N, C-alpha and C positions, 0 to 999 in steps of 0.2 A: 634759822634761815642761813643758807650758804651762798657763797658767791660762785657764779659759773664762770669758768675760764674757757674761752672759745678754743675749740680744737683746731689744730693746724690743718689736719686732714680734711675737715668738713666745717662749713659755717652754718649748717642746718641744725636747728634745735626744735625738738618736738615738745609741745606743751599741751596742757589741758585748759588753762585759763591764764590771763595776764592782767597787769595793771601798770599804767604809766605813772611814775613818781619822779618828778623832775626830769632829768635826762636818763634816769635809770628805769629798768623794767623789772617789776616783781612778777615772776611766773610760777605757776604750779605745774609740776611735771605729771605725766600719766600715773606715776606711782604715789602721788599725793605730796611729794616734797615741795616746799616753798623755797624758791631761790631768787637771788637778785642778780641782774645783769647790769654791771656798772657801765654807765654811758651807753646803755642799750639802745636808746632812741636814736642817738647819732649813728650807731652802728647799723641800725635798720635803714636809716636814710642813705647812708653811704654804701649800703650793700655789703657791709662787713658780716652781717649775720642774716639768716632767713628763719622766720618762725613757721613751723609746720603744725597742722592739727594732727590728732591721733590717726586720722584717715590718710595722712600724707598730703593734704591740700596746703598750698602756700598762702600765708596771710600777707596780703599786699600792704604796701606802705600806706595807701589810702585808708584801708580798714583800720590800721593801727592809729594813724594820725586823727582819723575822724572820732576816735574815742576821747580825745584830749579836750579839756576845758581850760580856759586861761583867765588869769586875773590881770586885767589891763586897765590902766588909768591914763588920764591925759598927760601926766608927767612921768609915765612909767619908765623904768629902766629895765635892762635885760636881767632877769633872774631865772635861773633854771627851775627854782621851786614853783614857778608859776605854771609849769606843765604838769597837770594832774589828770587822772581819769578814774572812773569807777572800775571795779574789778570786772573784767569781761569774761563771761562764761562762754566757752566755745561749744556750739551744738555739734551733734554727731556728724551732720553734713552741712557745712557752712555754705550759706548761699552767697556766692561772690558777686551776685548782681548788684550793681551800684544803685544808689538812690536816683531819684528823678534828676534830669539834667540841670534843672534850675537850682536844686539843692546842692549838687556837686559844684556848680559854678559859684554859688554863694560861699560855700566852705573854702573853695580855692582862693576866692577874693579875701576872705578873712585871714586865711593862712598867710597869704602874701603880705597882707597888712601887718600881721604879727611879725613876720620875718623882717620886714623893713624896720619896725619898731625895735626888734631885738638887735638889729645891727647898731642902732644908735645907743641902745641901752648897754650893749656889751662894753663900749668904751667907758661909759659912766661907772660901770661896776668897779673897774680898777681904781678909778678916782675915789669912789666911795669908801673903799677899804682903808684908805689913809686919811680920810676926812675926820673931822671932829664930831662930837656929839650932836652938834647942830646939823651936820650933814645926815646923821642917822635919823634925827627928827624929820629932816626934809625927806629922807627915804620913806619914813613911816607915813608921811603925808602923801607921798606919791603912791605908796601901796594902797592907801585908803582910796585914792582916786581910781587906781586900777581895779580895785574890788567893785567900786560903783559902776565902772564901765563894763565889767564882766557881768554884773547883774542885769544891766540893760541889754547886753548881747544875749544873755540867756533868755530873757523874756521875749526878745525878738525871734530867736530860733524856735522857742517853744510855741509861739503863735503860728509860725510858718509850718511847723511839723505836728500840729495838734492832731491830725488825722492819721499819723503814722508813728509807729514805734518799732525800732529794730536795733539789732546789736551795733550796727554801724552808726546809729544816731543816739548815743547815750544821753540821758538827761544830765544837765550840768549840776554839780553839787552846790549847796548853798555857799554864798560868798563868805569868805572868812572875815572875821572882825578886823578892823584896822590895826596895823602893827603899833603897839604903844611906843611912845618916845623913850629912848634909852635914858635911864637914870644916870645923873652925874656921879652917883656913888657906886654904880654897878658897871662892871666891864662885860657883862653878858647881855646879849639881845634876847628879846622875848621869842618863845617858840611859836611859829605859825599854827593857827588852829587846825588847818587841814593837813598838817604833816603827820604821816603815819609813824608809829613807834618802830616799825621794821626798818625804816630808812632814816636814821637820825643824823646822818652825815651829809652835808651839802658838798657835791663834787663839781668842780669847774668843768665845763665842756672842753673837750680836746680841741675842737675846731668849731668855728661858726660858719664854715663853708659847706654848703650842700648843693646837690643837683639830682634831679630825677627826670626821666623822660621815657617815652614810649611812642609807638605808632599812633598817629591821629586816628580818630574814629573813622574818618573817610578812607584812610589808607589801610585800616585793619580789616581786610576782607575776611570772609569766612568766620570762624569762631573767634570771638573777641579775646584779646590778650594772650593768644597762643603764639604770637611772634611769626605767624605765617600770613603772607599776603600775595595777591596776584598783581599788585601795583608795583611795577618795576621802577617807578620814580616816586617812592613813598614820601610822606611828610611825617616828621617826628615832632612831638610837642612835649612840653614839660615845664618844670619850675626850677629856678636856680637862685641861690642866695644873691641878694643885691650887691652890686659893685664887684661881682666876681667876674673873672675872666674864664669863659667857658667855650668849649668846642666839642665837635663830634667827629670821630674818625671812622670812616666806612669805606671799604674797598680801596684802601690806600689813599683816600682823599680826606683832607682835614677841612671840615666845614666849621667856620666860626659861628658861635651862638650869640645872638643879641636878644636880651630880655627886655620886656617893657618895665615900667616903673613898679609893677607889682611882682616882678620876677617871672612872669610867664614868657615862654619862648616857643617859637615855631620855626621849623627848618625843613625845606623841601629839597630832596635830592634831585639834582639836575641831570646827572649822568645816568642813563638807563642801566639798570642792573640785569645781568643775565640770570636765568633760573639757577638757583643754588643756595647754599648756606653761607651767610655772611656774619662774621663777628664784628661788633662795633664797640667803640668806647665813648663814654660821656665823661668829660673832665671839667673840673672847676677849681679855681684857686683864687686866693685873695690878692696875691701879688705876682702871680705868674710863675711861682715856684711851688714845689711840693703839691702838685694838684691832687684833688680828690678825684679818683677815677672809678667809674662804674663800667663793668664789662657785661655785655649781653650779646645776643645773636638774633638775627631774623632769617627767615627763609623766603626767598622769592620763588614763587610758583605761578607762572602766568598761563599755564595750559593744563587741561586734563588730558593726559597722554592717550588713554585708551578706555573703551567701554564696549564690552561684548555682551550679547544677550541671546539666549536660546531657551527652548524647552529643556528642563532638566531631564536626564535620560529616563528616569522612572516615569515621567509624565509624557515622554515622547513615544507614544504607542505606535505600532505599525512600523513604517520605514523611518529610520533616524533622519533627522534634519530636513524633513519634508514640510515642516510647519503645519502638520495635521495630527490631531490627537483625538482619542475617544474620551479623554478625561475632561470633564467640564469645570473642574477646579484645578487646573494645571499649576505646576510650579515652574517658574522661570528662574534661570540662574545665569551667572556670567562673571566677568572679571573686570575690574576697574582699579583705580588707585586706592591704596589702603585707606581705610577709615572714611571713605566718601559716603555721602548720603545718597541713597539710590531710591528713586520714586518710579513706580509702575502705574501707568494710567491706562485702564482698559474697561470698556463697557460701563462708564460712569463710576468706576471704582478707582480710588487713589490709595495706593499701598506703599508704605515707606519702610526701608530698612537701612542698615549701615554695613558697609563692607568691612570684612575683618582685616587683620593686620597684613594678610597676604592679598587683599583686594577681592577676595571671593565674596559673592553675595547671592542670596536666593530669596524669592518672594512667592508665596502661594496665594492664588486667587481665593478670596473668601466666599463670594457669592457665585453659584453655578452660572456658567455662561451658556447662552442659547446656541443651538446648532446652526452655525453659519460662520462666515469669515469675519474676524474681528481685527480692526486696526488697533495697534497699541503703541505707546511710546515709553521708553525707559530713559530717565534723566538722572545723571550722576552729578553731584556737586561735591568737589573735593574740599579738603580742609582750608584751602586757600580761597575758596569761593568760586573757582573755575567751574564752568558748566559744560556738559557734553550730553547730547540727546541722540537716541537711536530710535527710528520709527520702523516698525515691523508689522507683520500680519500673522495671525494664527487662525486656523480653521478648526472648529469644534464639530465633531460628528460622533454622536452617541448611538445613532440608530444602526441596527444590524443590516447588512447588505442583503437585498433580495436576490434570489437566483433561481433559474429554471434549468431543467435538464430533460433531454429527450434523445432517442436514437436518431442518428442522422438519416434523413429521408424516410423515416418510418414512424407511423403513428403508434403510440403506446410503447411498451417495453417488452415486446415479444419479437424475437428475431431468429433467423436460421444462420446468422453470421456468428461464427465462433470467436471472431476478434472484432466486435462491433466498435463503432465510434459514437461517443456521447457528445452532444452539443447543447448549448444553452445561452441564456441571456442573463446578465447581471450588471453591476455598475462598472464603469471604466477602471481598468488596471487592477481589478480584484483578483486575488490569488485563489485558484480553484484546485481542490484536491478531491480525488475520487478513490474511495477505498472499496475494493471488491475482491472476493475470493482470497482474502489474506494478503493482498498487495495494494500498494498505494501508487496512484498516478497523479501528476500535477501539471498545471499549466497556468497561464495568466490571460485574463480577458483583455481584448484590445481596447482601443480608445472609444469604441462604440458599445463596449460591454459584452461583445460576442466572444464565445469560447468554444473550442473543439478539442476533444481529447480521445485518441484511439486507445483501446484496450489491447495491449500488445500480446499478452499471453492468452492462448486459445482456451475457451471455456467449453466444458462438456455440457451435454444436454442436462439441464437442471434449472431450478429457480434460485436466483441469487439475490440477496439483499445488498444493495450498495449505498454508500453514504457520500453525499456531496458536501464538502466544507468550503465555505466562501469567507475569505479574510480580506477586508478592505484595507486601504492604505492607512486608515486611522487605527487599525488593530481590532476593529469590531469583527466578531466571528459569528456567522450564521451557518446552520447546517440542517439538512433534511435527508431522509432515506426513502428509497424506492425499491421495488422488486423488479428484477430483470430475468426473463425466461429465455433460455437458449433452447430452441426446438428445431432439430434437423429432420424429424420424422415426417414422411409424406402423409397427407390426410386421406381418409376414405372418400371415394367419389361415386359409390354405387347408388342406384336409384330404383325405385319400384313405384307401381301405381299405389296411390293412397288407398286405405281400407274403404273409404267412402266411394271411390271411383273404380275400385277393382271388383266389379261384379263377378259373380260366379266364384271360382276357386281363388282364394287369396294367394297372392304371390305368383300367379301364373302369367301376369301381365296380359291377360285377355279380358276385355271388358266390352260391355255393350254401351258404356257411357262415351258418347262422342266428344265430350268436353272433359277429358280426364285430368287428374292432377298427379304429379310425381312427388315423391318424398324420399328422404334419406337421412342418414346420421353420419356426421363427420366431426371435426374439431370445433370447439366453441367459437362462435363469431367468424367462422370461415366464410369467404365469399363464394357463392355457387352460381355457375352459368350453365343453362340448358340450351343446347343448340338442336333444333329439330326442323327438318326440311329447310325452309328459308328463314326461320325465325330464331331469335335469341331471347331468353328470359333469364333475368338475374334476381337472386335473392341472397339472404344472409342467414347462416345458422344461428340459432339462439344460444344461450349460455350452456345448454346441455348438448349442443352440437346438432340439434334436430332442425330440419328445414322442410318446407313444403312449397311447391310452386304449382298453381293452377295453370292449365294451358287453355287460353281463351279461344283458340282456333277450333272449329268443328272439324273433326277428323272423319274421313270416309272409312268404309269397310276395308279391312285388311291390316297388314303389318305396317308399323311406322317406326323406323330406327331413329335413335336420338343419341346425343353425346353430352355427358356431364363433366364440367371442369370445376375443380375446387382449389381455391387458394387460401391457405390458412393465415392467421395473423403473423406468423413468423416468416411468411413469404414462400413457404413450400407449396408446390403445385402438383396435382394429380388429375388424371382424366380416365373416364370409363365410358364404354358404349353399351347401349341396351336397345330393346325393341318392345313395343307393346302392340297388341292386336285389337282392332275394333271389330266386334261381332255383335250385330244388332238383332239376329233372329236364329231360331232353331230351324234348320232347313227341312227336316223330315222326321216323322215318327209313325211306325206301323206296329200293330198289335193283333194277336190271335192266339187260339189254343195251339200249344205245341202239338205236333203230330201224334205223339203217344197219348196225349190227353184228349184228342179230338175223336172220341169213339163215335161210332155210327157214321153218318155221312160227313166227310171232311168239309169243313167250312160252314156246317149248318148251325154252329154256335150251340150245339147240344152235345152233352157228354154224360156218360154214366159215371165219370170220375168226380167225386165230390171234393178232391184237393187237386184240381187240375193245374197244369203249368202253362203260363202265358209267355209268349216270346214275341220279339219284334226287332226293328232296326231304327236307329236314330243317329245323331251326331256323335262322333267318337268322344268317349269320356263324359258323356252327359249323365246326369243323375236321373234315374227313372223311378217313378213312384207309382205303385198299383194300389188303388183303394177299392175294396170290394167287401161287402157284408161287414162293415165296421173294422176291417183289417186294412192296415197301411203298411205296405211292404215296399222296400227300397232296394235298388241295386244300381250299379254303374255300368254303363255301356263300355264295351272294350274298345280297343284302338280302331276296330273296324265298325264300331257303332252297334254291335250285336248285344242284345240283352235278353234275359229270361228270369221270370219270377214264379215260384211255386206257392200256391195258396197253402198257408200253414194250418189253418183250422178248417175241418170239413164244412162244406157248404150244404145247406138244406136243399132238398129236391124242389127246385123251382127255377124260375128265370131270375137271374141276378143282373142288375146294372153295375157296371164298374167303369172306372176311369184310369187311364195311364197318362202320367205327366212326365215329360222330359225337360230337364233344365241343363242347358249346355254350359260349358266352362265360362262362357261370357255372361252367364246369368239369364240368357234368353230362355223363355218357357214355351212349351207346346203341349197341348193336352188332347187326348182322344177318348171319347165316351163310347162304350159298347155294352152288349148284353151277352150272357151265357146262361144256358139252361142245364141244370143238373137233374138227372133222372137215374136213380139207382134201382127202382122197383121193376119187377118183371111185368110185361104187358099181359093182361087178361084177354083170351080169345075163344071164340066158339067156331064150330064147323058143322056143316050138314050138307046133305045132298040137296041140290037145288030142286025145289018143288017136291021133295020126297021126304016123307017122314022116315027117320031111321037111315041106316046105311046099307040097305039092301035094294039093289036096282038091277034092272036088266039092261041098263045102258052101258055099253062097253067104253064110251068116252064121256063119262059123267062130268058134271060141274059141281065143284065144291063152293060153298058160300059160308060166310060167317060174320061175326061182329068182334071187333077189337078196338084198340085205341087209334085215333086218327094217325094216318101216315105210317102205321106199323107195317113193317115188311113181313109178308107172309110167305113161307116156303113149305111146300108139300112134297114129301118124299114118298113115292109109291112105285112098286114094281121095279125097283132099282133105278128109278129116275127121280129128278127133283124139278119141281115146278114152283115158281115164285111170283108174287104180286105184291101190291101195296094197298093198304087200306086207304079208303078215301078220307075226306075231311071228317066224315062222321064215324069213321072206323069200320065201315062196311067193306067187305072184300069179296071177290068172286074169282075162282080159279078153275078153268076148264082143264080136264085131263085129256089131252089130245090123242094119247096113245091108248090103244086097246088094252083094256085091263082084263086079265083073266079073273076067273073066279078067285077071290081072295079079299084082303083088307088093306087099308091104308097103313103104310109102315109108320109114318110120323108126320107130325104137323109142327113146324117151327115158326116162330114169330119173333 
């Protein structure tokens, strides 16, 4: 064991464990060395040395003194050997929390009682050193009584602390046996039973004066025993050796200290102290000279100077400092006094942190906040116990902004405007960006959420995909895309009669339907207006651009002009005019054998030609159909209405029924039914002189008769002359020769 000599530069000693032995301290250093600090207990009380744990924590005087047990008797005198303790092992993290108030109070009372007794005993020690053996026996008797008193005190403390055991409340060691009376033949006193072999020498204390003090519990605001308070007229309390003259010097003022009979003192500072650091002195002396002086300091801090709070930048989405964010577990941050305790209360959450040495603090909300405005408070409590609170609001918005877009004054996204304007509706103050054709345009919605954005660069005819990005003030981003078609081409506006109402030739706009319908093809979904006479009819083209409009008015015979107007989805307009004709009948149709085919008597519907040609007159451009002997022959009348058809297959010799049908361009029909007789065989005929057999007669104007086919034309050529007649219905004929005939013969007989 070595003795420690206190360093001049520092009064701090780091230890692992300690033991009180008399007024000395037996300590074990962190490296395991056991050393003795002579008069260490007095040095601790006077502030001459400070014991530190390995972690740098200060062991208070109360912690050291509370480890002491004493031998006290009714006749006790002051002996330093009576101060003993168990070896105190220091934990890695010493809990400096004091015992319950009643236990501290009891210990303080006992300590004061011991101090008072020691004051008396100290004077008796000097007298005892020169007294005789009888006085030593008397001392032994006193020690015995002290031991008995100690045992009683031990039992009392043990009973009061039966439910607690701690380092600060060590169990008292067993009472030593009474000191035996000094033998008349021996000059040596007996060795006390509780004296350790490491400390065989008894050293007189250097002084019996001591003083200690601190802020009272009521004045020690904030963290206990840190010397910082917000009380500018604090109260100091402490203990001082009895019969000592004591005082406190603070801020240049000397305050006398008056202790009670147990050495307790309390002193209230009457002059208010300004905020700042104050050094103070506690002094005590027995006779007014060579005082024992303890120096320390306190800090007066009566206000918390500042407290700021806001969303941390990473949590403040959207516009900075607008108290609006898309983060539902935001982080709040701010500045206050160093080491202050900061508490955030929001939505039934209470979150606590400590500001750093620069006063910076930050707290992240643990449970997600609902989308709405939240009231919250931030409270800072500095180390002096001063409080400052800030009340604020924050709005949580995690939903994406809704937004719409359309062309200004136009339905849909087709326009003939090469620099169109887009408009829409969204939330107030939302930022709108439109990306189209490789360029970006932006604007901001007004307080009603309305926005309008012109496209400044001309767009050529094409289909464009554009994207609308909406960013609200909380930083939430919503986007959607649409297609925009630029179309500056005019639509088709032509119209014709529908196939169903265009009777006759398709596309000629001539019909027999007095309730016709018009049709056309243009751009998809274009609006179509038909103006005819005094009426207007409206329709819309389908997705293929096709449209049809029935005309409910009954139209009369003749031409009817009309106008078609078409407006496409882009706003382009085109107009065309047209006419349709109502024709409800074929005005005329004639038919007969063409002259060359009408052999024999013209118009007698008899011909010797078995592939005759029929001809006639009807409406111009009408379709004419001849049906005869299972032959169907078609032709078209010319512009003057003339037509002719030649039978293709030879007809049999007989009478044939036939029909000729004309269909005009309006589809009206007219039919004529007729007959024609085909006779290609030569007629059989006989001739003789009337009433005479043979051809010899004496009549110079004879009459010839004969038999042939009915109605056959008979011609007789005789004597250079021709005579003709016609057979009757029965084929009989008679022909007188009116001119005298000389003797001769008939030249010929034709039929």
